[in-house]
N, C-alpha and C positions, 0 to 999 in steps of 0.2 A: 552565525545565528545571533540575533540581537535580543537584548532583554526587553520584553514587552510588558512585564510587570514585576515589581518587587515590593514586598511588604515593608521594607525599610523606609519607603517614602510615604507610608500611610500611618495615620494615627492609630494606636493600638485598638481603640474602640471600633474602628471601621475596617480592621483587617479582614475579618471573616467575610463581610459583605463584599468587599472588593475582590478578595481572592476567589470567592465562589463565582463571581461574574467573569473574571478574567480566565480562570481555569476552565469554565464552561465554553468559552470562546475557543481556547486552544485544544480542548479535549472534547467533551460532549456535555450537554446539560445534565446536572446531577445535584443531589443533596450532599451537604458537606458538614462534617463536625470534627472537632479536635479536643482532646483532653488537655491540651497545652494552654488553652485559654487565650487571653489577650497577648501573651508573649509569642504566639504562633508566628513563625517566619517562613517565607517561601519566595522562590524566584522562578519565573517562567521565561525561557528563551525560545524563540520560534523562527522558522524559516521554511522555504519550500524548494522543491527540486522536481521540476516537470509535474507529474501527476501526484507526487507525494507531498504531504504537509507534515513537517516535523516539529516537535515541541519537546524541550528538555525541562523537566520539572525537578526542583529541589525543594524539600519541605520538611517540617517537623512531622511527628506522628499524626495521622488523621484517619478518618473513616469516610468513604465515598459510597453513595448508593445511587444508582440510576434506577428509579422506580418506574412502574408502568405509567404513572402520571408524567414523568419526564419524557418517556418514550413517545407518548401521545402529543406532547407539546413541541418536541424537537425531532423532526423527521430526518435525522442524520443517517445517510445510507452508506457512509464509508465504513470499512472495517478498521479495527485498531490493532496494530502490532506493537506490543509493549516490551521493551527490553530494560531490565533492571541494571542501573549503573552504579548504585551504592545502596547500602542498607538491604531491607527485605520487604516483601509485599505478598499478601495472599489475595488471590482473585477467586471470586465465586460466581459462576454462571452455569445455567443449564444443569443444576444439580451436582456440579463438580467443583472441587477446590484445587487451586494450583498455588503452591508455595514457591516463590521465586527467590533465588540467590543472585548474586552479581553476575551479569552477562547472560542469565537465563531469559527466555522469551515466552510470551503467551499471546494468544489471539483472543480478542474480545469483539462481540457483535453487538453494536449499539441498538439494533432493532429489538433486542430483548433485555429485560432487567439484568443488572449485575451489581456486584458490590466489591469494593477494594478495602482491605485493611492494611494501612501503610505504617511501617515501623519508623522509629526515629532515625535521623540521618538519611532519609529517603532520597533517592535520585532515580529517575527513569527517563528513557527516551521513548516517546510515543509517536508512531508513524501512522498517519491517516492514509489509508489505501483505498482507492475507488473499488467498490465491491466487485465489479466486473473484471478488474485487472487480476485479482487474486483468485476469484472463482474460475476465471478462464484458464488458470494454471493448475488448479486443484479440483475442479468440478464442484464438489459439495464441501462446504467448510463447517457444516452444522456440528459434526462430531469432533471438530478440532478446537472448539472454544474451551477456555479454562483448563488447558492441558499444558503443564510446564514443559517447555522444550529446553532440556538441560544443555548448558554450554559444554558439557563433557562429551557430547556426541559430535563427531567430526563435521557433519553438515551444519549443525547448529553453531558450532564454534566458528566456522568460516562465515556464516551468515551474520552472526552477532559482531564479529570482528569488522566486517564490511560496514554494517550499519553504524558501528561506533565511530568510524572515521568520517562519516558524512557531515556531522555538525562542524568539524574543523575546516572543511573544504567547501561547504555549500555555497559560500559567497562567491567563489571563483568558478563555479560550474553553472553554465547556462547554455541555451540553444541546443543544438543536436548533441553536444557532448553531455550536457546535463540530462537530456532525455535518455541517452544510452546508459548512463550511470544509474539512473532511476530504475530502468527496466532490468538492468543486471541485478540491482538490489532486490527487486521483486522476484526474479528467478531464484536467487539464493534463498530468500525467505520461503518461497514455495517449496524448494527442495528440502529445507530443514523441517518444515511441517509435514511434508509427504513422507519423509524418512521416519517420523514418529509413528505413523501408520497404526492408529488404534484399531483393533479388530472390528470389522463390520462397517467401518465408516469411510474407508478409502477404497474405491471400486477397483483401481488398478493395482497390480502387484508392484513391489518395489522395483523390480527390473523394468517393467513396463512404464512405471512412473518416471524413472530416471531417463529412459529412452525418449519419452514424450517431452520432458523438460529440456533435454539436450536438443531435440528437434526444434522446439520453440525458441530456445536461445539462439540457435544457428540462424533461424529465419529472422529474428529481431535484428541481428547484427548485419544483415545484408538486404534489408527491405528496399534500400535505395538503388540496388543493382538491377538495372533494366533487363539484364539477361537471366535473372532468377526465374527458374522454372521448377516444378515439383520434383523432377528427376534430380536436378542439381542440389536442391535443398535436402532431399533425403540422403543423397550420397555424402554431402558435407557433414551430416549428422551421423553417418556410419550405419545407416539402415536402408532397406529397400523402400521403394514407393508403396508397394503393397502393404508392408508392415506399418509405414507411416499412416496410410489411410485407415488401417485397422485401428491404430491407436486413436486417431482423431474421430473415428466413427463413434467412439465411446462418448464424445461430446457433440454428436449429431452433425459433424461437418466432415470435410475432406481436406486433403493437403492443399489443393488448388484454391478452394474456397477460404481456407484459413489464411493463406498468404494474402489474398485480396482483402479479406476482412481486416487483417492487421495493418496493411498499408492504409486502408481507409481510416482506421482508428487513429493512426499516427498523424495523418493529414488533419483529422478533426481536432486533435490535441494541439497541433501547431497553429491551425487557424484560430483556435480559441485563446492562444497565448498573446497578450498585448505586446510582448516584446518582439513578436514576429509580424506586427502590423505593417511593417514596411515592405514585406514580401508579397508578391502577387499570388493569387490563387493558383495560377498555372505553374509558377515557380515551385510552390510547395508540392503540388501534385507531381511534378516531374521529379522532385528530389526523393519521392517515395515510389518511383517506378512507373508512374502513369505518363505516357507520352502523348495520348490522345485526350485533349480537354473535354470533348463531348462525351467520350466513354467514361471518363472520370466523373463528370457531373451526374451522369445517369446512375452509376454505381453508388456514388455518395448519397444521392437522394433515396435510392432503394434501401440502403442500410440505415440511414438516420431519419428519413422522412422530410428532409428539407435540403435546400441547395447549399453548396459550399459558401456562397456569398451571404446567405442568410445566417449561417453559423457564425460568420465573422461579425455581422451586424448585431447579433444578439449580445456580443461582448463589448460593443462600443456604445 
């Protein structure tokens, strides 16, 4: 990850202005203040991994508020997974407060106002996640915002440890390997938040949630296998097709439809990636299990409302 902004290169009188601008680009639009004054120091490093955008923040003590005015001006639809890397932070959203220690995580929804109280020596890793990617794994995230996910919990420890390694290796991860790593990170994050399971907000039981996540991880890892069928996917996840369909029925889909939908989604992501512009549409479709170009085109348009070639042209 590369430094995209540092206050060391800015005159003290301009630091707040430039920090607010750059932090809004890497985070979301917000109001910013600090009791440190002109001596305020901060550094932002940023990078991306497939569908994930990552930013490392290091700063002095500060207060951040995303007001309703900011929400109206900035239609950011990503979800924010924040992991504390040093110091401490308090997150307030939806009437809840989450106090974060090192390696703790929290989920923030930019669609609604929130505030952060940042302590001195602050460091955090912020991962922007497409809303559909996390909601597809957790169904409803409304009840999970501003709830500290303690690093002392096994699932959270595994997830934060995995996220913590990404900044060091992100430059060497690209293509299909990068995509697999990104989706494994999402699976681990979803597992950590599902395990926190606040009463009344997660529809599935812990056992069912774990089984569903295991099923989804299994499918993600073999999407390119042309022989993949519902029976094989369920067997590889250690459950029956009937149970798999019952789990996915909670999300209004079936095992067969889910497999096709995820294949189409991965094709969409690859077609939208400038680094994959050298590959033909047919090659990308084939790599995710579609052997009939006409069938692929029909299914792609049915899911996204436009042709695969139009998806690519929108990015060029």
